[in-house]
Structures are given as C-alpha cells and as structure tokens.
N, C-alpha and C positions, 0 to 999 in steps of 0.2 A: 534389506539385510543390512546389520549394523556395521559400522566402521570400526567399533569397539570389538572386536573379539575377543573369546576369552584367551587367557595365556599372553596376550600381548600388551603393550604400553604404549599409547597414543600420546605424541606430543601435541598440545594445545596451546593457543594464546589466546586472549579475550581481549576486546577493546572496550573501555568504559563506556557505558551507554545509558547512564540515568538519564529519563526524559519524564521529566513532571513539568505537565503545563497547566496550572489551576484554572477551573472557570473563572468568567468575570468576576463573580461574586466572592470569589476569596482575594483578600489582600495578601498577595504572597507572588514573588517573583518566578518567573520561569526558570527551570533548571535543564538544560540541554547539553549532555557533556560532549557530544559530536560537535557542536556548535563551539563551546568554549573550549576545546583541545585542538581545534582548527582540521577535526577529520571531515568535516562536511566538505571543507575545500580540498584537503589533500588524502580523500580514501583511498584511491587508487594507490597511492605512494604508500600507504600505510597498509594496505591488503598486500602488496609485493614484499612488503619489509616482513609480515607474519611469514610469508613463504619462504623467502630467503632465510629467516633465521634457524629455519628448520622443522617450523609446524606443518602438520598436515591436517589440521582440523583447527577451527575457528569459532568461537564463542561469538556472535554478530547480534547485536540488537536491531532490532526492526522497526524503531521508533512507532510504536502502535498509534501515540496521539497524533502523530502529522500524516499516516496514512490512512486512517478510517475517518474519514471525512463529516460520516454522517451514517445513520443505519443506510445499511446498502450501496454505499457508496464508498469508493476505495481510490486511492492514486497510488499506482503500484510504479510509476514511472523510475524513481530514486532506486527502489529495490531491484527493479528489473536489471538496471544497470549494473549494479554493484553485486549482486549475487551472481548472475551470469559470469561476470568478471572472476569472482572468487573462484568459481566451482570450475566453467568452462576454461577460463585462459590461466587460472593458478594451480588447478589441480586439488584446492582445498575442500575438505568436509566442513559446510558450513553448519553448527548448533544454533538456529533461530531461536532469539531472545523474545520472547513476545512481548512480556510485560515486564518492564524495570522502573518499579515504583509509579508509574503514573497512567492514566487514561486519558480518554479523549474528552476534551471540553465539554462535549454536548452530553456527556454522563456528569449531571450537575452535582452528585453528591458521589462522584467516583467511586471508590469499591465498596461504599454503603448505599449506593442507588441498585433500587430493585431492577432495573436494565441492565446491569453490569454482567451478569452471567451469560444472558441471551447476546451483549455484545461482543465480548470475548470469544463466545460459541460461534457467532457469524463470522467474527475475522478469522478464527481457526480455520474454519470448513473453507474459506476462500482463499487464504494463504495455501494451506495444505493442497487444494485441487490446482492452484494456478502452478507453484512449483513442485509438483509431482514429478520425481525422477532426478530434480536437481536439489532440492533441499529436503530431505526425509528425517531429518533430527530436530525436535524441537524441544525447548523449555515453556511451560504453560505460563510461569510465572517466576521470578527470580527471588529468592531467599522471603518466602510468605511471613517467617517469624519478624524479619527485619521492616519489611512492609508493613504489617500490624502494628510495630513499634511507633514507626514514624507518622502512620498515618491514624491509627486508631487510640494509641496510648498517649501519645505525649503533643499531639496537635500540628507537627511539623507541616505535612504535606496533607493534601485532601483525601478523605472529608473532614481532616482536621478535628477528628473527635479526641475526647482524652479519658484517662481512667480504664480500669479493668473493663468495664463496660462496652466504653468503645473499642478497645483490643478485641472482646470477645464479637461485637457486631463486625466489625471490618475481617475477621479472620474467618468467620461463617461464611462473608461473602466470597472471600478469595478462593475457600474449599469448594463451594458451588462453580466458581468459576473455573477453577482447575478441572474439576469433574467434568463440566461441560464441553470445556476444550479439548479433553482427551478424546470425549464421546464423539465430538465433531470431527476431530482429526482423524480417528481410527475409520469414521464412516466415509471420509473423502479419500483416505489410501489406508487401507489396511496394513500395509507394509512401513508405517510411520513408528518411528524409534522415539519413544518420551524419555527425555532427560529432566527428573525432578530435579531442582537445585534448591538446597537449602542453608543456610547459615548453621556453622556448628557454635557451641555453647559451652562455656567453662565458668564455672562461679565458684570462687576461693573465697569462703567467708574469712575476714580477717580477725574477727572475734566470735567465742563460742556461742555467743547469744543471736549471731547471724546465720546459723546453721538451717534453721527452718527458711528463712529466707532464701537462702541460696537454691533450696530444694526445692521450694516453688517456684522460682525462676527457672530453673533446669527443667523442671515438668512442665511448665508453660510453654517453654523454647519446642519442646516435642511435641505439641499437640496438633499444630497445621498438619504434618504429614503424618500424625496418626489417624486423624480424623479423614484424612484423605484415604487412607488404606482400610478403613471401617474397623479401626481398633480402638474406638472409644464407644464400648457398651454401656448399658447404666451400672455396670461392675466397677467401671474405670475410676481410679482413684480422683481423676480429677473431673468426672461427670458432673457431679453435684457442684463444684466450683464453678463450671461454663454456666450451668443452671442458675445459679446465684447470680452469675455477672450477665444475665440477661437470655441465655440461649434457651430457646424452644426445644424441650425433650422430644417432639415430635420429628423438629428438623434433624437435631442429633441421631434420633434413630434412623432418618432416612438415609443416613451417610453408611450404614451398615448394609446397605443392599446396592446392587449394579456398582460394586466396588471396583474401580478403575485399575488397570495394570500398569506399573512404570517398569521400565526397560530399564534404567540407568538411573543410578541415586549419585546425584552432584554434591559434592560437600566443599565449602567455603572454611578456609581457615586462615587466620593472620597472626602468626605468632606472638606480635605486640599490640593487637587489638581483640583478639578473640577471648584469651583467658583475661578475667576481669576479678581483683579482690574486692569484696564488699566490705565498704568502710563506712563506718557512722560519723556522719558530721553534725554534730548538733541533734536536731529534729530528723535529720533526713539520712538516709542511707545512698551512698555515691559507689557507683562501679567504676573501678579506678585500673586502668590498663596494667597488665603485668605481665610480661614476656615469659612464657611458659617453652621458647624454642621449639626443639623437637619432641620432647615428653607430651606437650600440648596436642600436637598433631597427631602424634600415635594414638592418644586417648581418645581424640576426638572421632577419627575414622575407626577405631576397635568398637566405640560404641555405636556408630550408623550401621556397621557391617552385623553385629550381633542383633541390634533391635531389629533392623527391617531388612535382612538376608537380600538384599540385592544387590547386583553388582556397581562398582563403586567408580566413580570419575572424582578424582580432585580438581573441582570447578574453578576455584579461585586460590590462589596464595600468592603473598609479596610480603616485601616488608619495606617500612620507610627509613630512608638512608642513605648514606654515602654510597659509592659503585662497591665498595668492598663489602659492605654490610650484605648489599644485595645478592652479590656473589655467592658468600659465605651462607645466606639461607637457601639460594637455589641449590648449593651442592648438599646442604644438611638436609634440606626436605627431600630430596631426591634420594639420598640415600636411606632416609626413614623409610618412603614408599618402596624403595626395594627390600629393606628388611619385613616390611609388613606382607608384601605378595610372598616373600621365602617363606613368612609363617603361615601362608593358606589365604590370607584375606586378596579377594578377587576386585583386584584395583585395576582399573583399564586405560586410565588417561590421566596425564599430569598438565594442568593448566598454569600457567603464570598469567596473573591477572593484576594491574593493566600491563598491556603491550608498551603503551606510552603513559608517562606521567600524566596525571590528571588535575582538576582545578576542584579543590575542597567544595563540599557541599554548602560550606557557611559562606561562600562568596554571593550565593544568591539571596543571603539574610543578612547582607549586609555587614558581614563578619562575626555574626553571634553562632556560638556552637551548638549545632543542632544536633549533634550526637547524644545517645543515652549513656556514654562514659565520659571520664574524664581522664585526658591524657596525663599520665604519670612521669615526666621529663627526667624525674631525678630518681626514681626506685623508692623514695622514703615513703612513710605510712602520713605523714603530715601533708597532706595534699589540698589544703585550704587555699592556697596559692593557685590552685588550678580551678576552684568551685566558681570563678569569676564569670558572667555570661560570656566575655567576649574573649576568644580563643584565639583571634588575631586583634593584635593591637592596632592596627589601623586600617579599616576596611577601603578608605580611599589610597590606600599605597597602590592599588592596580593588581591587574590580574595575577601576574608573575608571583606576587607575597602568597597567594592561595595555591600554587601549584604542589601537588604531594609527590614526592620523590619516590615511586613505585614502581616505576615501569623500565624495562628493559631498555627502551628508549628516552631518553632524557629531553622534555619540553624548554625549547631555548625561544625567549622572544627578542624579536628584532626592534629598532628603534619603531619602525613603522607598525608595530604591534603585529607583524604576522609571526606565526609560531613554526617554529623548525623543530628537529628530532635528531638526536645525537647519542649513537649506540654506547653502551656501558660496557664495562669487563663482566656483566651479568649477561649481557646480550652475546658476547662471545663464548662464554660457558654454556649458554642455552643451546646455542648450534652445535658445539661440539659434543654436547650430551644426547642431542638429538640423533646424532650422527654416529653415535656408540664410539667417540672418539676424545673422552674429556681432557685427556692428557695434552691436547692441541691446544687446550684456553690456557695452558699454566704459563 
C-alpha cells in the first residue's frame, strides 16, 4: 500500500546522492555526493535530522555502483544498516533511488552497454526481494532527460557520447532499463510502488527565430516518459526524429507493448534553474537560467498532470541563496502546491531537495562548468560573461568554494576538513509547515 494516499500531502526530504563512478578507461573523476558532503560518515545524524524536521518520507540513494559488485554479487551491509535505521528506528517511508546518473564500473559503456538493462533488472529483483516489507517505494532512475543530456548529448559522464544520436542511444537504453526494473520489481513484490521521477523543462525563446528550437527541446524533454508509457507510435510527431537519430523502428515499436504502470509521477523543479531563456550568442544558442518563481512551478506541474494523468509528487525543489531566499521559496512553493490541489491536481507529496547543501558537480571536473545551462547572475540578456568554461574562478580553492547553498541544513567546513550542518530559517519553516503550524516559524 502506498504511503501517499489520495487527498493527503506528505512531507518529504531528499539527500543529494549523485553517484558516478567512471570505468577505468574514462579519464574522469568519480563523483559521490554522499562522500563529498560527509553523509558517508554522518548518515545517522542526517537521517535523524530528516525525521526531526518533520518529514515522514525520504528520497534516498542506494548507491548502485558500490552495491552491485559484479553480476550476481552484491554488498548489502551499508544499506542494511541505513535502511533499517531509517524505517524501523525513525519511522520514515523510504523511496529508494536506484540510479542517480551512474552505473557500476563493470558496465564498461554505462547506459549504452548492452548489458545495462539486464544488470539493473537483476539489482531491482534482488533489492526488492531483500527489503520487501521495509522499502516498497522505488524510483528506477532519477531524471532520464538529465541523464541523457550528461551521458549521451554532451559527453560529461559515461558513456560520454555526444550529439543527438548519442542522446537517443542513451535514452533508449534508459527506457529499456526502467521497463526491466519495473518488471523485475513487480515480480519480486507485487505490492511495490513505482515512483517515476523526471526533471521538468521550460524553454523560453529570447528571440522569435528561436521558437522552433525551444519547441524541439520541449518535445525532446517529454520523450523518455512518453517512450516508457508507450505513447510514441509511428504517428507521434517525434517518431521520425528518433529514427533520424539512430533509433531502430522495431525497437521503438517494442515499447508499445507490455507497457509498465507507474504509480506516482515525481516532478523536479527549481525556480532559478529549470526555466531557461534561449539566447543566441554568435553561432551557438545558450540556455540561460531565468527565475520564473511560482509561475514556472505551476506551469510545469500542470503540464505533467495533463499529459500523463498520474498522481504527482513534487520530488525535488529548492533555490540557491541565503536563508531568507530559501525560506521565501519554501513558503511560495507550498502555497502554489496548495492552490493546485485546490484546483483539482492530484499532488500527494512535497519534497525539499536537498536536505543538506551539496558540492557542485563541477568539483569533479576541476571547476569546469558541466551544466547544459549558463547561470545568469544579473538577469541581463548579455550573458557573454557567463559563457566562459570556468564557472568557479579557482578550482584549487577547496571544496567549500563549491558548496551549493540549497539545503535546509547548511554545510560548514572545519579547519580539519570535517563537515558540519547548521539549520536555516527554511528548516524551521519546513518543520512548522509539516506540523500544520506555519505561524510558529515567524
């Protein structure tokens, strides 16, 4: 039975869990946010904090690359301890996040490896069987469209493919993997609850001649979920585009049968990152972040509700900035969720992500900006200043210069390098909202 029944709003927290371990033949550094944020050492404290802040559910990464040692071999010791503590001792409902941008290193071509669908299905069956009755909510893969961008379009993470052909190849592997994950999970436990999580997208052309490009990006962003749910037949407007970029028509047709059921649709939205203005800079088109605040959130959630007709969880939201800004966004976003629920949208959960500040992904790339967007710090159309490769001026300045101030708990670094956590005004407001007493946070 789902912990997210109709009519209710569950308060959820998430711990940033990006876990990318490149196979040896890739010249890339590993990126493990549990390690970088000190969660590996302070996991017990962090889980208690989630409970004490008022959350009753937790999105939690299972670090698949470190658990699945080889085909048929698993190391469950770390997960056994953490999951039993979260559920049995703290009473949290855990939504297990299976794949968060990375695969085990023995999959030499990551999401493009022909063994990938079998591998994640094997993990799914083993995990769901082992934790049956303890963890029964799973996310097969976080943000397929973002994964395909980093791994298939722009060559940031394995398999480091580039271009739309690479995007299509990775996306089809991901969709195969999610289908197999769901099939294996339901076979192991028919009561398992599937929480499919996708990033929202909002593209706004700054010049009229970029409207067609914005429409293409919007259509591409919908494809992973449309493919998963069997909505891409040969009459779909993007079917020809997929074939043009390497998709086998027979493989696309196979997605139209044995269509999996998802129980909850997770939507990720960041007011200052999700909406993008498309701006032409010379011969290139840049995606420049633009804060659409509540309007963007409402538009994205309405889109997902109308397009897919599945109960929704807001599975990630936050904003980068000082304590006051984070508290302002928490209050504004919750107000929007309540308004949408009043309008009839079936929204069953609200997640602040991340619980703790995290380390920017560029840290593992020597300070090079790895995002597909340019951060617009000043709101001007002239963003040439943000076009530079280096997002952070000095990658040798240390880990603290890469902290993303988005958490309810702020990371603090001691002289010995250890990382502490300090509650923010947003943390106090979250607790009050979860308790139904927002006035106590004032």
